Each structure stands twice: as structure tokens, then as C-alpha cells.
N, C-alpha and C positions, 0 to 999 in steps of 0.2 A: 289533417287528412293525409291518407297514405298516397304518395306519389305514384305508386304502382298502378293506381287506376287510370293515370293519364298516359302511361306508356303505350297501351294497345292502340290508342287513337293517334299516336304520333310515331309511326314506324320510321320516319326519316331521321330520328334521333340516333338510330342505330345504322340504317342502311345509307343514310345521306341523300336519298332520293324518294320521291313519291311513287308508290307502286303503280305500274301501268294501268291495272284494273280500276284504280281510283281516279285517274286522270281522264279516262274515256277520250271521246273525240272533241276537239276544240270547236267553239261556236263563235265564229268572227263577229257576229252581230253583237256579242257581249264583250268586245275588245275593251271598251271604255270601262266597263265594270272591272275587268281583270287589271287594268291600268290604275284603277283607283287606289290600289295598294300603295301608290306613291304619294298620296296626299295625306294630310294629318287628320282630315275629317273622318267621322265614323262612317264606314260603308255598311249600309243596311240592305239586305237582299230579301225581297218578299216574293210570293208566288204560290201557286197550288202545289200541294204535296207531290213529290216525285217528278217535278218539272226540271230538275237539274241543279238546284241551288248548291247542294253540297259538292257536286262535281265541279262546279265553277270556283268554289272555295279552294278545292284541291288544285285546281289549275293556277290559281293565284299563288298558292304555296309552291307549286313546281316552278313558277316564274321567279319567285324569290330565291329559290335554291340555285337556279341556273345563273342568277345574277350575282352569286357569291355570298348570299346571306347564310350565316351559320345555322345549321339545323336546329340547335338548341334555342335559337331565337324565335322559333315559330311554335306556337301552341294551338292545337285544334282539339275542340271538345264538343261532342254531341250531348246536349243537355237532356235528351230523352233517355240517355243510358241509366238504367235502373240502379247501377252501382253509385250513381251520384245524386240520388233523390235527396239524401239527408245533408248533402254539402252545399253550402251557399256559393255564390259566385266569388265572394271574397276568400272562402276556404280554398277554392280551386285555384284562384290566382296566387295566394299566398304560398300554397304548396309548390306551385310551378316556380315562383321566384325564389324560394328557400333551397329547393333541390336541384333545379335545372338551369335556371338563368337568373343569376343574382342581381346584375346591374346593367346589363346591355339591353338595347332597345328590343322590345318584344312585339311580335305580330300575333295578336290574339284573335283566333277564329272561334266564335261561339255559335254552333248550329242549333236551330230550334230554341232560341233563347227565351221565347215567351213562356217557356215551361218553369222559368223561375220568377216568383213575384218580386216585384221591385227592381227588375233588371235595369230599367231606364234610368232610375236615380243613381244606381251603382255606376253605370257606364258614364253618365254625365259627370259624376264626381271625379272619376279617374281623368276624364277629358279636362275638366276645368282645373284640376290640380297640375295639369301638364306633366303627367307621368309619362315615362319613356315608352309609350305604347301606341300601337296602331290597332284599333278594333274593327273587326269585320264580323258582322252578326246577321243571322237569318231567322226567319219565322214564317209560318205558313198561314197566318191569319192576318188579313189586310187591316181589319177594323182594330184589333188589339194592338198592332204595331202603330198605326197611324194615330190612334187616340192617345197612346202614351208618349210616343216621341214627338208628336206635334207640338206639345206643350213644353216638355223637358229638354228636347234635343234640338229645338229650332236653332238653325244656323250653325249646327255642329255636325250635320250629316249629309251624305249624298245617298239617294235612294234608287234602287233598281228593281224593277219587277221582271221576274223570269217566268216565261211561259213555255208550254210544250213546243216542239219544233215547228218552225215555219216550213212551208213546202221546199223552199230553198235549202234549209237545214236537212230536211228529210231526204233529199237527193244526195247531199253530202254524206250523211250517215250511211246511205246505201251505196257510197263510192261512185256516184254518178256525177260527173263534172260537166257542166253546161257553160259554154262561152256566151255570155248575155249579149256581147256585141254581135254574134252571129244571129241571135233572135231578133235584134233590132233591124239587122240588115236583111232578114229573111233568108238566111244562109243555112238553115238547119237541114240535115240530112233527114230523109223520111224515116230512116231507122231510128235516128235520134228522137224525132218527134213522137214516134210510137212508143218508145221507151218512156218518155215523159208522160204520156197519156196512161200507160200502164201503171206507172208509179203513182199518178194522181188518183187512180181508181183505189189503190191500196191506202193512200194517204186519206182519202175521204172515208173509207171504211174503218180503218184501224188507228187513225189519228197520229199524233206526234210525240207521245211520251217517249223520252229517249231510250229508257231500257226496254220498252216494248218494241220500238223499232229494231233494236239490235237482237231481240230474242228470236228464237225459231218460230214458225208460224203456229205450231201445235200449242204453244204456251201463251200466245199473245192475249186471247180473250180471257183466259183464266187470270192472268196478271192484272188486266184491266179490271176485272171484277173485284180483285183484292184492293186495288187502289180505290175504287169506289166505296168499299167498306172501310178502309183506313181514313178517308176524308170524313165520311159520315161519323164514325165513332170517335176517332181521335181528335178531330178538329171542330166537330159540331156537338154530337150527343153527349160525350164525356164532359166537354168544356162548359156546356150550359145546363147539364143535367136534364136532358129532354127525354120525352117518350120515344124510345127507339123505333117502335113500329109506326108511329105517326110520322116521324122524321123520314123514315125510309119510304113509306108509302107516298108522301108528298114529293119526295125527290124523284121516285120512279115515274109518278104522274108527269112531272115536269120534263123528264127525260124523254118520255114517249111523245109529248106534245111540244117538243122544242121548236122554236121558230113561229110559234103560234101566239095569239093574244091571250094574255092571262085574265081570266074572269074570276074574281074572288067568289062570286056566287056559285059558279060551277065547281069551283074547288071545295067550297063548303058542303055543297049538296053531294058531290062525289065521294068526299072523304070524312064528312062529318066533323070538320074542324072549324072552329070559329074564325071570324075575320082577323081578330087580334092575333090569334096563334098563327095564322097563315102569313100575316105580315112580319111577325117575329121570325119565323122560319125562313122566309125569303131573305131577310137581311142577314141571317146566319149562313145561308148558302153562299150569298154574295162575299161575305167576310172570308170564307174558306176558298174563294175563287172557283167554286163549283158552277154557279150560274150567274149570268149577267142579264140585265134588262135593257131594252131600248124604249125611250119615251117618244111620245108623238112630237113631231117638229112643230114648234109654235113660237112666235115672238112673245107670247103670253106665258109666263112661268106657271101660272094657275092651270092654264089649259094643258100644258105639258104633263103636269102631275095628276090632273083629274081624269084624263082619258086613259084607256087601258095601255099597258105596256106589253111588249113582246119578249119572250124568254129565250135565251141562248145558253148553250152549254160550252164549258171550257175546252172540250175535246170530243171530236166525233167518235173516236174509238171507245171512249169511256161510255158515251151515250149508246152506242150500238151493243156493247157488252152486257148491258143490264136492262135496257128498255124493252117494252113489249111492242114489237113491230111486226107488220104483216107484208111489208114490201121493202124494197131496196131503199126507198126514200131519198133517191139521189138528189132531187131538187132541194129537199130540206137540208141535206148534208152539205151541199154547195153553198146554200144561203148562210148556214151556220159558220162554215169555213171562211166565208167572206167577212162576216161580223168579227170573228176572232182575229183575223188578219188586220182589219182595220184597228182593232184594239191594240194589237201588237205594235202597230205603227203610231200609236199614241193619239188616234183619232176617235173622237166621241161620235158614235152613230146614233141618229135618230130614225124613226120611220115617219112616213106621211100618208094620210088617207083621206080622201074625199070621195068623189065618185069612183075614182081609181086610186091606185096606190103606188108609192115609191118605197121600196124595201129599205133603203138607207138614204139619209141626207146627211152630208158632211159640211160642217162650218170650217172654212179655211182661215188661216192666219190673217188674210186681208179682208175678212168678212164676206167673201164670195162663197157661194154654195155649190155643191156638187150632188146630184141625185143619181142613185144607182139602183137599178133593178137586176135581179139574179134570175136568169132563165136558162137552166142547165139543160138546154136542147138546142137544135138547129132549126126548129119550127117555131119561131117566135110568135107568141100569142099577141094579138093586136092590143090587148089591154096593157101589156108591158110598155108599149110605145105610148099609149095614151096616158098612162100614169105619169110618165116623165114629162111629156108635153104639158099636161095640165098643171104639174107642180111648177114648171118654168113660167107658165103664163101667170100664175098667181104670185110668184116669187122672182121679182125682177133682178135680184142679185145672183141668180143662177148662171154659172159660166160653163158648166160641163154637165152632159147627160151621158150616162153610160149603161149599157146592157151587157152583162157578163153572160156569155154563151157556153156551149160545150165546144164548138169548133168554128163557129161563124165569126169572120173578122171583116169588117167594113165600116165606112162612115156614110150615113144616110140621114137626110132630114135633120141635121144638127145633133144626131145621136151617134156615139162611138160604140161599135159592137167588138168585144174583145173576148177570146176564149179564156176560160178560168185559169188554165195553166199559165198562160202568158201574163194575165193580170197578177197572179200571185208571184210571179218571178220579176215583176216590174221593179220592186224595191230591192 
């Protein structure tokens, strides 16, 4: 293999530093990921396409260089590069070792590694042979990565899932600094609070994909539409050789009806797709981090899985850019935002429904429960209150009830009312 193919991916070999445009803005919430460069285990980075996985790899490289690592000891390759299609991972590695770094420790970054068949066996062999390497690998497909490394790389890796920006990060990317202690103490200036609310409106509408946040407003929606097509075609249609029209039609239907209950019968009748095909496609969307589902909360696993699920989208901006919508959908956007934020915090969210409904039920580490309703308004409907109270009455382990509002903040009848912006900045 010609080593020249690697040079364009590794500008620090010449300049001794990572170009500023590749490093972008730091994301403090992924500090542990960046620091994982110090341990021998394989660092695996997963997440939806364009969520910032490659940028975090470049930030790891920048950290290495600043700590005195020789540039030649760092190899970065994007496996999607068409010039590398015919080259195996061993070809790439051997060319690097023979031409750039013969015997010193190497930090090997392999972006979109799932494009190479058998990658997991190759990486495991290098790890087990105790070669003088630290591997950092990324991929955009959750199922593909988990299926393969769960058996071959068990005990040899640490895994991180990268998501679009949280609201906290969104403010940071827009150069808005908020002292959270002032929020807790109620010391925010009215001007600051209004700036947060304005930012929240934009976040709910345009989402948190890093490059989109940094782009001028005229190009945000167009870029989001391109992201949607890339996820569908590169991570789903091409990978599984699917019918492109059916795949896109179902995805658009789910985008339009996000936060709603999924009815397989309605999907079949609306789109003319069989139950089996719908189930397969739903799993592919989940694997590509495009959609997620919330199951009904029950202590019976059978009941959890037999009752309808609710559908959520990875990013509000992505949804708004491509869906058929006839209103601002503020309530749905707020609910989707809350679901994704819970997922970002590593919490599995269920819904609960009886006479009334709880949008989200969270199981805590101590087995206690929290029920949450999202009512993005300051005129709280009585059913939101009754839903939480009914849930608590039937589930004695419930310790906390929360209604997430637009601007109402109080505690009343055992329920905490908290504005969405404050709830999002809590962690």
C-alpha cells in the first residue's frame, strides 16, 4: 500500500499540530472519553452520524500532541475514504509501521471502522498480542458494533456513545456562559433568563448537531436534510440492501408522528408494508441511532413488550427539517427533547398509561421510581396532574413526581413543577 494515502489524513506529521478547524469546540461532558487515550483498552466510540465522533478523536490527538507525543506516533484514518477500499486494515497498519513509525508506541485512530469486514477480529488479535498500540475506533451503527465486539472484544474495551449537543453544550457552542450556581440561588438577571429562553426556542427547533449549530441560519435546514439522507442511505439502505422508497416513507411517517404510539396496523395500512418489514426497518433505524422507542412501564416483561411503544427521534432539528408538519409542535418537541436528554444521562425511559398517562417513568439505581409529564405551557391541564398521582397510587416505590413546564416553577401536592430550560441545565 502507498503510504501517501495516509498523509492527507495526518497533517500533524508535517505541521506538528491538529488544524483548528478539525478540533472545533471542546465538549467537557466527554472528558472521560478524551482521557481514555491513557488506558490500554480499546476505546470504542459509537453514535449517530455527524454527532461529533471524529471531532472528539481529533481532540484526543490534540491532547496527545500537547503532552509531547511525537506526531509520527499518531495515525488517523477514515475508513470511508474511497482510496482505501481495496486496502485491508493490516495493509494500512503495515504501511504506517514500515514508512512512518517502525517501532515506537502508536496511537491508531480508525474512524467508521465498520466499513471493513472482520475489523473486530483484527483489532482483538493486535490487542491480545500486546502490540505497542493504543486503538481508538468509531462507528455509526450500534447493532453492528455491539454484535461484533460484545463477543470478541469483551473485557478489552471501553465504549462511549456520542450524541448531538445537550442544551448546556448548545449554549457553550453559542458562546453563552451560565453560572449554574446562580440558577440554583435564583440570582439570574432577567436579561440572562430571556437569552436562555430565546436559545431554547432555537434548540427545540434546530436541534443540536454540532456543525449545524455553528453554521449560519440560511444553511441549517439544508444541512439537516443532507444528514437525514446520509443516515438513511449510508447507514441503513446501502447496508441492508433495502427498498429506498419504503425506507424513506416509513422514516418520514415516524418523523411526522414522533412522540406518538406506534400502531403496526396503522403503519401497514398507511404505507402498504408488512408487519415483518416494519419490525425489521424499525430495528435498522434504531441501529443507526435515528429513532428510539419507549416501552410501557410494567413489572411484567411480557406486558412491556406486547403493548404499543412510543417513538422518539434523535434530534428535533433533523425531524423538523424533513417531516410533514402543520404547526410548531412545541409540546412534542419539548417531550422529544426530554426523552433524548434522559437517554443522554444514561436513563432508560418508559411511559405509563391507564386512565391517565405519565410521559416518562424512570427506574433509579435504588429501585425507586420517578414519573415525569411534559407540559410545555403554563396552563397545566388537570390530566397531567392526575396522571402522575394515579401512577404513584399504583406504584408505591415512586419517590418523585415532576411536571416540566414552559416557565412555571413551584411545588404543590407532592409534584415539582420545573421549567424545561432549568430541567435541562440541571445536570
